[in-house]
Gaussian input, Z-matrix of N, CA and C with variables (Angstrom, degrees):
# hf/3-21g

backbone

0 1
 N
 C     1     B1
 C     2     B2     1     A1
 N     3     B3     2     A2     1     D1
 C     4     B4     3     A3     2     D2
 C     5     B5     4     A4     3     D3
 N     6     B6     5     A5     4     D4
 C     7     B7     6     A6     5     D5
 C     8     B8     7     A7     6     D6
 N     9     B9     8     A8     7     D7
 C    10    B10     9     A9     8     D8
 C    11    B11    10    A10     9     D9
 N    12    B12    11    A11    10    D10
 C    13    B13    12    A12    11    D11
 C    14    B14    13    A13    12    D12
 N    15    B15    14    A14    13    D13
 C    16    B16    15    A15    14    D14
 C    17    B17    16    A16    15    D15
 N    18    B18    17    A17    16    D16
 C    19    B19    18    A18    17    D17
 C    20    B20    19    A19    18    D18
 N    21    B21    20    A20    19    D19
 C    22    B22    21    A21    20    D20
 C    23    B23    22    A22    21    D21
 N    24    B24    23    A23    22    D22
 C    25    B25    24    A24    23    D23
 C    26    B26    25    A25    24    D24
 N    27    B27    26    A26    25    D25
 C    28    B28    27    A27    26    D26
 C    29    B29    28    A28    27    D27
 N    30    B30    29    A29    28    D28
 C    31    B31    30    A30    29    D29
 C    32    B32    31    A31    30    D30
 N    33    B33    32    A32    31    D31
 C    34    B34    33    A33    32    D32
 C    35    B35    34    A34    33    D33
 N    36    B36    35    A35    34    D34
 C    37    B37    36    A36    35    D35
 C    38    B38    37    A37    36    D36
 N    39    B39    38    A38    37    D37
 C    40    B40    39    A39    38    D38
 C    41    B41    40    A40    39    D39
 N    42    B42    41    A41    40    D40
 C    43    B43    42    A42    41    D41
 C    44    B44    43    A43    42    D42
 N    45    B45    44    A44    43    D43
 C    46    B46    45    A45    44    D44
 C    47    B47    46    A46    45    D45
 N    48    B48    47    A47    46    D46
 C    49    B49    48    A48    47    D47
 C    50    B50    49    A49    48    D48
 N    51    B51    50    A50    49    D49
 C    52    B52    51    A51    50    D50
 C    53    B53    52    A52    51    D51
 N    54    B54    53    A53    52    D52
 C    55    B55    54    A54    53    D53
 C    56    B56    55    A55    54    D54
 N    57    B57    56    A56    55    D55
 C    58    B58    57    A57    56    D56
 C    59    B59    58    A58    57    D57
 N    60    B60    59    A59    58    D58
 C    61    B61    60    A60    59    D59
 C    62    B62    61    A61    60    D60
 N    63    B63    62    A62    61    D61
 C    64    B64    63    A63    62    D62
 C    65    B65    64    A64    63    D63
 N    66    B66    65    A65    64    D64
 C    67    B67    66    A66    65    D65
 C    68    B68    67    A67    66    D66
 N    69    B69    68    A68    67    D67
 C    70    B70    69    A69    68    D68
 C    71    B71    70    A70    69    D69
 N    72    B72    71    A71    70    D70
 C    73    B73    72    A72    71    D71
 C    74    B74    73    A73    72    D72
 N    75    B75    74    A74    73    D73
 C    76    B76    75    A75    74    D74
 C    77    B77    76    A76    75    D75
 N    78    B78    77    A77    76    D76
 C    79    B79    78    A78    77    D77
 C    80    B80    79    A79    78    D78
 N    81    B81    80    A80    79    D79
 C    82    B82    81    A81    80    D80
 C    83    B83    82    A82    81    D81
 N    84    B84    83    A83    82    D82
 C    85    B85    84    A84    83    D83
 C    86    B86    85    A85    84    D84
 N    87    B87    86    A86    85    D85
 C    88    B88    87    A87    86    D86
 C    89    B89    88    A88    87    D87
 N    90    B90    89    A89    88    D88
 C    91    B91    90    A90    89    D89
 C    92    B92    91    A91    90    D90
 N    93    B93    92    A92    91    D91
 C    94    B94    93    A93    92    D92
 C    95    B95    94    A94    93    D93
 N    96    B96    95    A95    94    D94
 C    97    B97    96    A96    95    D95
 C    98    B98    97    A97    96    D96
 N    99    B99    98    A98    97    D97
 C   100   B100    99    A99    98    D98
 C   101   B101   100   A100    99    D99
 N   102   B102   101   A101   100   D100
 C   103   B103   102   A102   101   D101
 C   104   B104   103   A103   102   D102
 N   105   B105   104   A104   103   D103
 C   106   B106   105   A105   104   D104
 C   107   B107   106   A106   105   D105
 N   108   B108   107   A107   106   D106
 C   109   B109   108   A108   107   D107
 C   110   B110   109   A109   108   D108
 N   111   B111   110   A110   109   D109
 C   112   B112   111   A111   110   D110
 C   113   B113   112   A112   111   D111
 N   114   B114   113   A113   112   D112
 C   115   B115   114   A114   113   D113
 C   116   B116   115   A115   114   D114
 N   117   B117   116   A116   115   D115
 C   118   B118   117   A117   116   D116
 C   119   B119   118   A118   117   D117
 N   120   B120   119   A119   118   D118
 C   121   B121   120   A120   119   D119
 C   122   B122   121   A121   120   D120
 N   123   B123   122   A122   121   D121
 C   124   B124   123   A123   122   D122
 C   125   B125   124   A124   123   D123
 N   126   B126   125   A125   124   D124
 C   127   B127   126   A126   125   D125
 C   128   B128   127   A127   126   D126
 N   129   B129   128   A128   127   D127
 C   130   B130   129   A129   128   D128
 C   131   B131   130   A130   129   D129
 N   132   B132   131   A131   130   D130
 C   133   B133   132   A132   131   D131
 C   134   B134   133   A133   132   D132
 N   135   B135   134   A134   133   D133
 C   136   B136   135   A135   134   D134
 C   137   B137   136   A136   135   D135
 N   138   B138   137   A137   136   D136
 C   139   B139   138   A138   137   D137
 C   140   B140   139   A139   138   D138
 N   141   B141   140   A140   139   D139
 C   142   B142   141   A141   140   D140
 C   143   B143   142   A142   141   D141
 N   144   B144   143   A143   142   D142
 C   145   B145   144   A144   143   D143
 C   146   B146   145   A145   144   D144
 N   147   B147   146   A146   145   D145
 C   148   B148   147   A147   146   D146
 C   149   B149   148   A148   147   D147
 N   150   B150   149   A149   148   D148
 C   151   B151   150   A150   149   D149
 C   152   B152   151   A151   150   D150
 N   153   B153   152   A152   151   D151
 C   154   B154   153   A153   152   D152
 C   155   B155   154   A154   153   D153
 N   156   B156   155   A155   154   D154
 C   157   B157   156   A156   155   D155
 C   158   B158   157   A157   156   D156
 N   159   B159   158   A158   157   D157
 C   160   B160   159   A159   158   D158
 C   161   B161   160   A160   159   D159
 N   162   B162   161   A161   160   D160
 C   163   B163   162   A162   161   D161
 C   164   B164   163   A163   162   D162
 N   165   B165   164   A164   163   D163
 C   166   B166   165   A165   164   D164
 C   167   B167   166   A166   165   D165
 N   168   B168   167   A167   166   D166
 C   169   B169   168   A168   167   D167
 C   170   B170   169   A169   168   D168
 N   171   B171   170   A170   169   D169
 C   172   B172   171   A171   170   D170
 C   173   B173   172   A172   171   D171
 N   174   B174   173   A173   172   D172
 C   175   B175   174   A174   173   D173
 C   176   B176   175   A175   174   D174
 N   177   B177   176   A176   175   D175
 C   178   B178   177   A177   176   D176
 C   179   B179   178   A178   177   D177
 N   180   B180   179   A179   178   D178
 C   181   B181   180   A180   179   D179
 C   182   B182   181   A181   180   D180
 N   183   B183   182   A182   181   D181
 C   184   B184   183   A183   182   D182
 C   185   B185   184   A184   183   D183
 N   186   B186   185   A185   184   D184
 C   187   B187   186   A186   185   D185
 C   188   B188   187   A187   186   D186
 N   189   B189   188   A188   187   D187
 C   190   B190   189   A189   188   D188
 C   191   B191   190   A190   189   D189
 N   192   B192   191   A191   190   D190
 C   193   B193   192   A192   191   D191
 C   194   B194   193   A193   192   D192
 N   195   B195   194   A194   193   D193
 C   196   B196   195   A195   194   D194
 C   197   B197   196   A196   195   D195
 N   198   B198   197   A197   196   D196
 C   199   B199   198   A198   197   D197
 C   200   B200   199   A199   198   D198
 N   201   B201   200   A200   199   D199
 C   202   B202   201   A201   200   D200
 C   203   B203   202   A202   201   D201
 N   204   B204   203   A203   202   D202
 C   205   B205   204   A204   203   D203
 C   206   B206   205   A205   204   D204
 N   207   B207   206   A206   205   D205
 C   208   B208   207   A207   206   D206
 C   209   B209   208   A208   207   D207
 N   210   B210   209   A209   208   D208
 C   211   B211   210   A210   209   D209
 C   212   B212   211   A211   210   D210
 N   213   B213   212   A212   211   D211
 C   214   B214   213   A213   212   D212
 C   215   B215   214   A214   213   D213
 N   216   B216   215   A215   214   D214
 C   217   B217   216   A216   215   D215
 C   218   B218   217   A217   216   D216
 N   219   B219   218   A218   217   D217
 C   220   B220   219   A219   218   D218
 C   221   B221   220   A220   219   D219
 N   222   B222   221   A221   220   D220
 C   223   B223   222   A222   221   D221
 C   224   B224   223   A223   222   D222
 N   225   B225   224   A224   223   D223
 C   226   B226   225   A225   224   D224
 C   227   B227   226   A226   225   D225
 N   228   B228   227   A227   226   D226
 C   229   B229   228   A228   227   D227
 C   230   B230   229   A229   228   D228
 N   231   B231   230   A230   229   D229
 C   232   B232   231   A231   230   D230
 C   233   B233   232   A232   231   D231
 N   234   B234   233   A233   232   D232
 C   235   B235   234   A234   233   D233
 C   236   B236   235   A235   234   D234
 N   237   B237   236   A236   235   D235
 C   238   B238   237   A237   236   D236
 C   239   B239   238   A238   237   D237
 N   240   B240   239   A239   238   D238
 C   241   B241   240   A240   239   D239
 C   242   B242   241   A241   240   D240
 N   243   B243   242   A242   241   D241
 C   244   B244   243   A243   242   D242
 C   245   B245   244   A244   243   D243
 N   246   B246   245   A245   244   D244
 C   247   B247   246   A246   245   D245
 C   248   B248   247   A247   246   D246
 N   249   B249   248   A248   247   D247
 C   250   B250   249   A249   248   D248
 C   251   B251   250   A250   249   D249
 N   252   B252   251   A251   250   D250
 C   253   B253   252   A252   251   D251
 C   254   B254   253   A253   252   D252
 N   255   B255   254   A254   253   D253
 C   256   B256   255   A255   254   D254
 C   257   B257   256   A256   255   D255
 N   258   B258   257   A257   256   D256
 C   259   B259   258   A258   257   D257
 C   260   B260   259   A259   258   D258
 N   261   B261   260   A260   259   D259
 C   262   B262   261   A261   260   D260
 C   263   B263   262   A262   261   D261
 N   264   B264   263   A263   262   D262
 C   265   B265   264   A264   263   D263
 C   266   B266   265   A265   264   D264
 N   267   B267   266   A266   265   D265
 C   268   B268   267   A267   266   D266
 C   269   B269   268   A268   267   D267
 N   270   B270   269   A269   268   D268
 C   271   B271   270   A270   269   D269
 C   272   B272   271   A271   270   D270
 N   273   B273   272   A272   271   D271
 C   274   B274   273   A273   272   D272
 C   275   B275   274   A274   273   D273
 N   276   B276   275   A275   274   D274
 C   277   B277   276   A276   275   D275
 C   278   B278   277   A277   276   D276
 N   279   B279   278   A278   277   D277
 C   280   B280   279   A279   278   D278
 C   281   B281   280   A280   279   D279
 N   282   B282   281   A281   280   D280
 C   283   B283   282   A282   281   D281
 C   284   B284   283   A283   282   D282
 N   285   B285   284   A284   283   D283
 C   286   B286   285   A285   284   D284
 C   287   B287   286   A286   285   D285
 N   288   B288   287   A287   286   D286
 C   289   B289   288   A288   287   D287
 C   290   B290   289   A289   288   D288
 N   291   B291   290   A290   289   D289
 C   292   B292   291   A291   290   D290
 C   293   B293   292   A292   291   D291

   B1=1.3337
   B2=1.5272
   B3=1.3744
   B4=1.4864
   B5=1.4574
   B6=1.4551
   B7=1.4649
   B8=1.4520
   B9=1.3230
   B10=1.6646
   B11=1.5072
   B12=1.3619
   B13=1.5205
   B14=1.4358
   B15=1.3886
   B16=1.6121
   B17=1.4256
   B18=1.4232
   B19=1.4419
   B20=1.6487
   B21=1.3255
   B22=1.3549
   B23=1.4788
   B24=1.2571
   B25=1.5564
   B26=1.4848
   B27=1.3934
   B28=1.3943
   B29=1.5401
   B30=1.3858
   B31=1.4514
   B32=1.5295
   B33=1.2742
   B34=1.4914
   B35=1.6120
   B36=1.2586
   B37=1.4147
   B38=1.5886
   B39=1.3693
   B40=1.5310
   B41=1.4719
   B42=1.3026
   B43=1.4660
   B44=1.5259
   B45=1.4049
   B46=1.3674
   B47=1.5747
   B48=1.0297
   B49=1.4583
   B50=1.4587
   B51=1.2238
   B52=1.5043
   B53=1.4673
   B54=1.3060
   B55=1.4619
   B56=1.5421
   B57=1.4413
   B58=1.5109
   B59=1.4073
   B60=1.2660
   B61=1.4508
   B62=1.4119
   B63=1.4013
   B64=1.3680
   B65=1.5173
   B66=1.4467
   B67=1.4998
   B68=1.4185
   B69=1.3465
   B70=1.4138
   B71=1.5688
   B72=1.2557
   B73=1.5416
   B74=1.4492
   B75=1.4995
   B76=1.5002
   B77=1.5879
   B78=1.3759
   B79=1.5248
   B80=1.5389
   B81=1.3194
   B82=1.5071
   B83=1.6167
   B84=1.2702
   B85=1.4058
   B86=1.4744
   B87=1.3475
   B88=1.2664
   B89=1.6327
   B90=1.3124
   B91=1.4874
   B92=1.3712
   B93=1.3208
   B94=1.5862
   B95=1.4104
   B96=1.3571
   B97=1.6181
   B98=1.4593
   B99=1.3716
   B100=1.4306
   B101=1.5273
   B102=1.2838
   B103=1.5080
   B104=1.4742
   B105=1.3299
   B106=1.4327
   B107=1.4741
   B108=1.3114
   B109=1.4185
   B110=1.5888
   B111=1.3658
   B112=1.6021
   B113=1.3567
   B114=1.2982
   B115=1.4367
   B116=1.5694
   B117=1.3142
   B118=1.3922
   B119=1.5850
   B120=1.3303
   B121=1.4631
   B122=1.4693
   B123=1.2358
   B124=1.5379
   B125=1.5403
   B126=1.3543
   B127=1.5399
   B128=1.5526
   B129=1.3510
   B130=1.4552
   B131=1.5088
   B132=1.3474
   B133=1.5355
   B134=1.4298
   B135=1.2258
   B136=1.3692
   B137=1.5457
   B138=1.4231
   B139=1.3856
   B140=1.4065
   B141=1.3969
   B142=1.5279
   B143=1.5869
   B144=1.3071
   B145=1.5146
   B146=1.5315
   B147=1.2296
   B148=1.4758
   B149=1.5765
   B150=1.4148
   B151=1.4567
   B152=1.6282
   B153=1.2729
   B154=1.4903
   B155=1.5183
   B156=1.3393
   B157=1.4325
   B158=1.5224
   B159=1.3085
   B160=1.5175
   B161=1.5967
   B162=1.2455
   B163=1.5090
   B164=1.5887
   B165=1.3194
   B166=1.4813
   B167=1.4462
   B168=1.3122
   B169=1.4665
   B170=1.5081
   B171=1.2132
   B172=1.5705
   B173=1.6146
   B174=1.3222
   B175=1.4453
   B176=1.5751
   B177=1.4375
   B178=1.3697
   B179=1.5495
   B180=1.3705
   B181=1.3234
   B182=1.6002
   B183=1.3471
   B184=1.5574
   B185=1.4669
   B186=1.3082
   B187=1.4329
   B188=1.5378
   B189=1.3731
   B190=1.5978
   B191=1.4853
   B192=1.3368
   B193=1.4277
   B194=1.5489
   B195=1.2455
   B196=1.5641
   B197=1.5087
   B198=1.2895
   B199=1.4957
   B200=1.4276
   B201=1.3578
   B202=1.4918
   B203=1.3689
   B204=1.4171
   B205=1.5220
   B206=1.5371
   B207=1.3421
   B208=1.5480
   B209=1.6189
   B210=1.3610
   B211=1.5408
   B212=1.6583
   B213=1.3072
   B214=1.3867
   B215=1.5282
   B216=1.4026
   B217=1.4116
   B218=1.5524
   B219=1.2693
   B220=1.5750
   B221=1.5118
   B222=1.2440
   B223=1.5363
   B224=1.5113
   B225=1.2829
   B226=1.4956
   B227=1.4902
   B228=1.2944
   B229=1.5192
   B230=1.4747
   B231=1.3205
   B232=1.4358
   B233=1.6551
   B234=1.3990
   B235=1.4335
   B236=1.4815
   B237=1.3583
   B238=1.4794
   B239=1.5594
   B240=1.1384
   B241=1.4508
   B242=1.6193
   B243=1.2090
   B244=1.5074
   B245=1.4164
   B246=1.4500
   B247=1.4145
   B248=1.5138
   B249=1.2442
   B250=1.4765
   B251=1.5257
   B252=1.3929
   B253=1.4647
   B254=1.5125
   B255=1.2808
   B256=1.4633
   B257=1.5633
   B258=1.3449
   B259=1.4951
   B260=1.5285
   B261=1.2936
   B262=1.3907
   B263=1.5901
   B264=1.3249
   B265=1.4597
   B266=1.4702
   B267=1.4696
   B268=1.5046
   B269=1.5032
   B270=1.2597
   B271=1.5960
   B272=1.5558
   B273=1.3763
   B274=1.4264
   B275=1.4793
   B276=1.4007
   B277=1.4706
   B278=1.4595
   B279=1.3209
   B280=1.3638
   B281=1.4881
   B282=1.3687
   B283=1.5504
   B284=1.3535
   B285=1.2646
   B286=1.4264
   B287=1.4681
   B288=1.4062
   B289=1.4839
   B290=1.5161
   B291=1.4544
   B292=1.3608
   B293=1.4659
   A1=118.22
   A2=109.20
   A3=119.10
   A4=116.59
   A5=113.22
   A6=122.48
   A7=107.50
   A8=114.05
   A9=120.07
   A10=108.40
   A11=117.26
   A12=121.47
   A13=111.60
   A14=120.95
   A15=120.51
   A16=105.97
   A17=121.03
   A18=121.37
   A19=110.76
   A20=118.80
   A21=123.37
   A22=114.25
   A23=114.96
   A24=118.95
   A25=113.92
   A26=115.76
   A27=120.94
   A28=109.05
   A29=117.10
   A30=121.71
   A31=108.52
   A32=115.79
   A33=121.97
   A34=107.45
   A35=121.41
   A36=121.48
   A37=109.92
   A38=114.96
   A39=120.26
   A40=104.60
   A41=126.14
   A42=125.76
   A43=104.99
   A44=124.27
   A45=119.24
   A46=114.03
   A47=146.52
   A48=134.44
   A49=117.27
   A50=121.29
   A51=127.16
   A52=112.25
   A53=117.60
   A54=120.15
   A55=106.36
   A56=109.37
   A57=117.81
   A58=119.00
   A59=121.87
   A60=127.47
   A61=110.82
   A62=121.78
   A63=132.53
   A64=108.03
   A65=109.47
   A66=119.49
   A67=113.68
   A68=122.16
   A69=133.03
   A70=110.30
   A71=112.90
   A72=124.14
   A73=106.12
   A74=112.95
   A75=119.24
   A76=99.63
   A77=105.86
   A78=116.82
   A79=100.79
   A80=114.19
   A81=115.16
   A82=108.50
   A83=116.01
   A84=125.47
   A85=117.46
   A86=123.54
   A87=123.96
   A88=108.40
   A89=123.71
   A90=125.10
   A91=115.96
   A92=116.59
   A93=118.04
   A94=116.98
   A95=116.33
   A96=121.67
   A97=109.77
   A98=115.72
   A99=120.96
   A100=108.64
   A101=121.26
   A102=116.74
   A103=112.54
   A104=122.12
   A105=129.07
   A106=113.23
   A107=119.87
   A108=122.79
   A109=110.07
   A110=114.97
   A111=117.03
   A112=112.34
   A113=122.71
   A114=124.76
   A115=118.47
   A116=111.82
   A117=117.71
   A118=110.77
   A119=114.39
   A120=122.01
   A121=113.93
   A122=116.16
   A123=122.18
   A124=110.46
   A125=109.59
   A126=115.24
   A127=115.09
   A128=118.89
   A129=120.06
   A130=104.57
   A131=122.94
   A132=121.14
   A133=109.51
   A134=127.83
   A135=126.61
   A136=113.79
   A137=114.92
   A138=120.60
   A139=112.74
   A140=113.85
   A141=120.46
   A142=104.63
   A143=112.74
   A144=118.15
   A145=110.38
   A146=112.00
   A147=120.46
   A148=111.48
   A149=116.37
   A150=120.02
   A151=109.80
   A152=116.95
   A153=118.62
   A154=109.20
   A155=113.91
   A156=122.41
   A157=111.65
   A158=117.02
   A159=115.14
   A160=110.92
   A161=120.20
   A162=126.94
   A163=107.46
   A164=121.40
   A165=126.15
   A166=106.35
   A167=118.97
   A168=122.82
   A169=112.97
   A170=116.64
   A171=120.28
   A172=101.37
   A173=114.73
   A174=123.96
   A175=103.99
   A176=113.57
   A177=120.60
   A178=112.73
   A179=121.33
   A180=126.60
   A181=114.13
   A182=111.83
   A183=118.85
   A184=105.69
   A185=127.24
   A186=129.53
   A187=114.54
   A188=108.16
   A189=113.05
   A190=105.37
   A191=113.49
   A192=125.68
   A193=104.97
   A194=111.00
   A195=119.24
   A196=108.36
   A197=113.46
   A198=123.01
   A199=114.89
   A200=122.01
   A201=117.38
   A202=110.85
   A203=115.27
   A204=123.45
   A205=105.35
   A206=108.09
   A207=117.77
   A208=110.62
   A209=115.88
   A210=122.27
   A211=106.34
   A212=119.44
   A213=119.74
   A214=114.97
   A215=111.49
   A216=119.56
   A217=119.35
   A218=112.01
   A219=120.38
   A220=108.67
   A221=114.30
   A222=122.14
   A223=110.92
   A224=111.14
   A225=116.61
   A226=117.58
   A227=113.09
   A228=124.94
   A229=108.38
   A230=122.81
   A231=121.14
   A232=117.84
   A233=109.55
   A234=121.68
   A235=111.94
   A236=113.53
   A237=119.67
   A238=108.70
   A239=117.52
   A240=124.19
   A241=109.67
   A242=119.82
   A243=116.47
   A244=108.77
   A245=120.01
   A246=125.31
   A247=109.00
   A248=121.85
   A249=128.63
   A250=111.51
   A251=112.72
   A252=120.45
   A253=111.36
   A254=117.63
   A255=116.39
   A256=113.40
   A257=114.84
   A258=118.17
   A259=113.65
   A260=118.35
   A261=122.86
   A262=111.00
   A263=114.04
   A264=114.49
   A265=111.28
   A266=116.68
   A267=119.68
   A268=102.84
   A269=114.26
   A270=122.32
   A271=111.05
   A272=116.49
   A273=118.94
   A274=122.16
   A275=113.68
   A276=122.68
   A277=109.55
   A278=118.95
   A279=127.35
   A280=116.76
   A281=119.63
   A282=112.86
   A283=117.93
   A284=121.55
   A285=125.47
   A286=111.33
   A287=118.29
   A288=121.35
   A289=101.04
   A290=117.15
   A291=125.74
   A292=107.79
   D1=-35.68
   D2=172.77
   D3=-59.80
   D4=-38.58
   D5=177.34
   D6=-61.10
   D7=-47.23
   D8=-177.22
   D9=-60.55
   D10=-45.44
   D11=177.94
   D12=-63.29
   D13=-37.54
   D14=179.96
   D15=-69.04
   D16=-43.17
   D17=-174.15
   D18=-69.43
   D19=-28.37
   D20=171.07
   D21=-68.78
   D22=-42.16
   D23=174.61
   D24=-63.40
   D25=-40.57
   D26=-179.49
   D27=-64.02
   D28=-47.97
   D29=-178.92
   D30=-56.52
   D31=-51.83
   D32=-172.69
   D33=-64.28
   D34=-31.63
   D35=-176.05
   D36=-80.04
   D37=-23.92
   D38=-179.32
   D39=-88.32
   D40=-25.63
   D41=-163.92
   D42=-67.18
   D43=-36.56
   D44=177.32
   D45=74.70
   D46=68.26
   D47=-155.09
   D48=-82.53
   D49=-27.60
   D50=-173.28
   D51=-95.87
   D52=132.23
   D53=173.23
   D54=-74.39
   D55=139.88
   D56=168.48
   D57=-84.66
   D58=-28.85
   D59=177.38
   D60=-156.68
   D61=156.33
   D62=179.20
   D63=-146.16
   D64=84.52
   D65=176.78
   D66=-67.89
   D67=127.07
   D68=179.03
   D69=-130.40
   D70=173.63
   D71=173.25
   D72=-130.70
   D73=121.36
   D74=179.63
   D75=-101.62
   D76=152.07
   D77=176.70
   D78=-114.92
   D79=129.16
   D80=173.02
   D81=-121.12
   D82=121.64
   D83=175.24
   D84=-78.38
   D85=106.31
   D86=-170.23
   D87=-120.12
   D88=98.77
   D89=-179.80
   D90=-52.05
   D91=-36.83
   D92=-175.98
   D93=-86.80
   D94=5.64
   D95=-173.86
   D96=-69.79
   D97=120.85
   D98=175.08
   D99=-136.25
   D100=177.07
   D101=-179.60
   D102=-69.30
   D103=-20.29
   D104=173.46
   D105=-74.58
   D106=-34.33
   D107=-170.98
   D108=-99.37
   D109=-13.64
   D110=-176.90
   D111=-60.98
   D112=-37.73
   D113=178.30
   D114=-63.65
   D115=-33.96
   D116=177.04
   D117=-73.29
   D118=-46.29
   D119=172.54
   D120=-51.71
   D121=-48.76
   D122=175.78
   D123=-56.17
   D124=-51.96
   D125=178.09
   D126=-57.06
   D127=-33.20
   D128=-178.22
   D129=-78.78
   D130=-41.21
   D131=175.71
   D132=-60.85
   D133=-37.59
   D134=-174.80
   D135=-69.56
   D136=-2.47
   D137=173.92
   D138=-81.06
   D139=-19.28
   D140=-175.81
   D141=-82.72
   D142=131.57
   D143=174.84
   D144=-63.88
   D145=127.60
   D146=176.97
   D147=107.46
   D148=-7.59
   D149=-178.10
   D150=-113.83
   D151=120.32
   D152=174.53
   D153=-121.26
   D154=156.66
   D155=-171.40
   D156=-54.92
   D157=-40.64
   D158=-174.87
   D159=-71.97
   D160=-4.80
   D161=179.07
   D162=-98.51
   D163=-1.63
   D164=-178.79
   D165=-103.24
   D166=132.49
   D167=164.43
   D168=-129.70
   D169=130.78
   D170=-169.81
   D171=-105.03
   D172=140.10
   D173=171.34
   D174=-123.21
   D175=93.83
   D176=-174.76
   D177=-64.66
   D178=-39.19
   D179=177.99
   D180=-57.56
   D181=-42.70
   D182=-178.59
   D183=-90.26
   D184=-1.89
   D185=-173.77
   D186=47.50
   D187=51.95
   D188=-179.05
   D189=-135.52
   D190=158.71
   D191=175.82
   D192=-126.25
   D193=134.03
   D194=177.79
   D195=-113.51
   D196=129.24
   D197=-178.94
   D198=-120.89
   D199=112.43
   D200=169.15
   D201=-86.20
   D202=127.21
   D203=-172.49
   D204=-142.54
   D205=159.47
   D206=168.46
   D207=-89.63
   D208=108.91
   D209=-171.08
   D210=-67.85
   D211=-11.00
   D212=176.10
   D213=-76.32
   D214=-18.84
   D215=178.22
   D216=-116.70
   D217=-8.47
   D218=-173.66
   D219=-146.09
   D220=141.35
   D221=170.82
   D222=-112.23
   D223=154.85
   D224=175.98
   D225=-50.53
   D226=-40.43
   D227=-178.54
   D228=-61.72
   D229=-36.46
   D230=175.77
   D231=-53.16
   D232=-42.60
   D233=176.95
   D234=-69.00
   D235=-45.88
   D236=179.04
   D237=-60.68
   D238=-49.27
   D239=-170.13
   D240=-67.11
   D241=-31.53
   D242=179.56
   D243=-72.75
   D244=-39.34
   D245=177.88
   D246=-63.95
   D247=-56.19
   D248=-178.54
   D249=-48.84
   D250=-46.18
   D251=179.15
   D252=-68.47
   D253=-18.04
   D254=176.47
   D255=-108.30
   D256=22.34
   D257=170.04
   D258=87.94
   D259=19.11
   D260=-178.34
   D261=-112.79
   D262=122.35
   D263=176.47
   D264=-79.26
   D265=131.54
   D266=-175.13
   D267=-139.12
   D268=136.46
   D269=173.63
   D270=53.29
   D271=34.81
   D272=-175.78
   D273=71.92
   D274=9.91
   D275=171.92
   D276=-92.86
   D277=114.80
   D278=178.63
   D279=-67.66
   D280=142.98
   D281=176.98
   D282=-56.38
   D283=157.28
   D284=173.66
   D285=-83.15
   D286=140.68
   D287=-176.65
   D288=-108.29
   D289=129.03
   D290=179.84
   D291=-112.51

């Protein structure tokens, strides 16, 4: 019985239950994305905690931005919100008017 208990404890301690990270890539559709505006879009996105310039790829022809991020620390809405608040339409969400 003690041997079974020890094996169970060993298994549970090695199983690790929680994920530490979940790296994903999000796609943002930005109708106004051009070569001229890409730099300011990247600068705005870098203000969001968890997004850094090396993790951002712009596809000017498709008018899309791809961001590699850890979904345990960042949500898509964080990236969308910073752009919308700065007057940039993203994923069909119109900029806020103040």
